[in-house]
C-alpha positions in Angstrom: 14.6 135.1 42.3 11.4 134.4 44.2 10.4 138.1 43.2 10.8 137.6 39.7 8.8 134.3 39.7 6.1 136.4 41.5 6.1 139.0 39.1 6.0 136.7 36.4 2.9 134.9 37.8 1.4 138.2 38.5 1.7 139.3 34.8 0.4 135.9 33.5 -2.7 135.9 35.8 -3.5 139.5 34.5 -3.0 138.6 31.0 -4.8 135.3 31.2 -7.8 137.0 33.3 -8.1 139.9 30.6 -8.6 137.2 28.0 -11.2 135.0 29.7 -14.9 135.0 28.9 -17.8 132.6 29.4 -17.4 129.2 28.6 -19.9 127.3 26.1 -19.3 123.8 25.0 -20.9 122.7 21.7 -20.1 119.4 19.8 -19.7 118.0 16.2 -17.7 120.9 14.8 -16.6 119.4 11.4 -13.2 120.7 11.7 -11.9 120.7 15.2 -9.0 123.0 14.3 -11.0 125.4 12.1 -8.8 128.4 11.1 -6.5 128.0 14.2 -3.5 129.8 14.3 -2.0 126.9 16.5 0.8 125.0 14.9 0.0 121.5 13.3 1.8 118.3 13.2 2.5 116.5 10.1 -0.9 114.5 10.3 -2.6 118.0 10.3 -4.2 117.7 13.7 -3.8 120.9 15.7 -1.6 120.9 18.8 -1.2 122.6 22.1 1.2 125.9 22.0 5.0 125.6 22.9 5.5 124.7 26.6 6.5 127.7 28.6 9.8 127.8 30.4 8.1 126.9 33.8 7.3 123.5 32.6 3.6 123.7 31.4 1.2 126.0 29.4 -0.6 128.8 31.2 -4.6 128.6 31.2 -7.8 129.4 32.9 -9.5 126.8 34.9 -13.4 126.8 35.0 -15.8 124.2 36.5 -18.1 122.2 34.5 -20.8 119.6 35.4 -20.0 116.6 33.3 -23.4 114.6 34.7 -26.5 114.2 32.9 -28.5 117.5 33.2 -25.4 119.4 34.1 -23.9 122.7 32.9 -21.7 120.8 30.3 -24.5 120.3 27.9 -24.3 116.8 26.2 -22.1 113.6 26.7 -18.6 113.9 26.4 -17.0 114.1 23.0 -14.5 111.4 23.6 -16.9 108.5 24.4 -20.4 109.7 24.2 -21.1 109.3 27.9 -21.7 111.5 30.9 -19.3 111.4 33.7 -19.4 111.8 37.5 -18.4 115.3 39.1 -16.4 113.3 41.7 -14.0 112.0 38.8 -10.6 114.0 38.0 -11.8 114.8 34.6 -11.5 117.8 32.3 -12.4 119.0 28.7 -9.8 121.0 26.8 -10.1 123.9 24.4 -10.5 123.0 20.8 -6.6 123.5 19.9 -5.4 121.5 23.0 -8.2 118.8 22.5 -6.3 118.3 19.3 -9.0 116.6 17.2 -9.6 113.9 20.0 -6.0 113.1 20.1 -5.9 113.7 23.8 -9.0 111.8 24.7 -8.5 109.6 27.9 -4.9 111.0 28.2 -3.9 112.3 31.5 -2.9 116.1 32.1 -1.2 117.4 35.1 -2.8 120.9 36.4 -1.1 123.0 38.8 -2.9 125.9 40.6 -1.0 129.0 40.5 -2.8 130.2 43.8 -2.0 127.0 45.8 0.9 125.5 44.2 -1.0 122.2 44.4 -1.0 119.6 41.3 -3.4 116.9 40.2 -3.8 114.8 37.4 -7.0 114.6 35.5 -8.3 112.7 32.4 -9.3 114.5 29.1 -12.8 113.3 28.4 -14.3 116.3 26.4 -13.6 119.3 24.2 -14.5 122.7 25.1 -15.4 124.1 21.7 -13.4 127.4 21.0 -15.5 127.9 17.9 -18.6 128.2 19.9 -17.8 130.5 23.0 -15.0 128.6 24.6 -11.9 130.8 24.3 -8.5 129.1 23.5 -7.0 128.9 26.8 -9.5 127.0 28.8 -9.0 123.8 31.0 -12.5 123.1 32.1 -12.7 120.7 35.1 -15.0 118.5 37.3 -15.4 119.7 40.9 -13.2 116.9 42.0 -10.2 118.8 40.3 -11.1 122.0 42.2 -11.2 120.1 45.5 -8.1 118.4 44.8 -6.5 121.8 44.2 -7.8 123.2 47.3 -9.9 125.8 45.5 -13.4 127.3 45.9 -15.4 126.5 42.7 -17.6 129.5 43.2 -14.8 131.9 42.1 -15.7 130.4 38.8 -12.2 131.1 37.0 -8.7 130.6 38.2 -5.1 130.9 36.3 -3.4 127.4 36.2 -0.5 125.7 34.3 -1.1 122.6 32.5 1.0 119.8 30.8 0.4 116.3 29.5 1.5 114.0 32.4 
């Protein structure tokens, strides 16, 4: 059983790493869902993919500065403010951001490397129409610290879900 889980995680990591590329955040896209292949609810907002059997959605986690002058660019999409890198916060890829419907909602992020879990608050979009892949959970330094990860790595596989 443990070897099956380990094999599944290894395959998931390889697939996710193969699909990762540099993250760029840009704001004010008129259609946050664009021509996305993601399923849509009745209210026509895009939504996250189906939850995987292990209780979450596989993603790649990147580090971002949400402070003024930081790597994140402008202020957050949810409230137009900058945020401290000491806060447990995140930006989600466009489809998962779901047109802002996840603003200020908590998500649970679990490191597939350390097994640690943290709850972070969504404050921004990682714009998938301008360089951010569809599988990114872009987080503050505090999230990396809470998960026991070295942010110099740049990108790590995680599992996330709404908390």
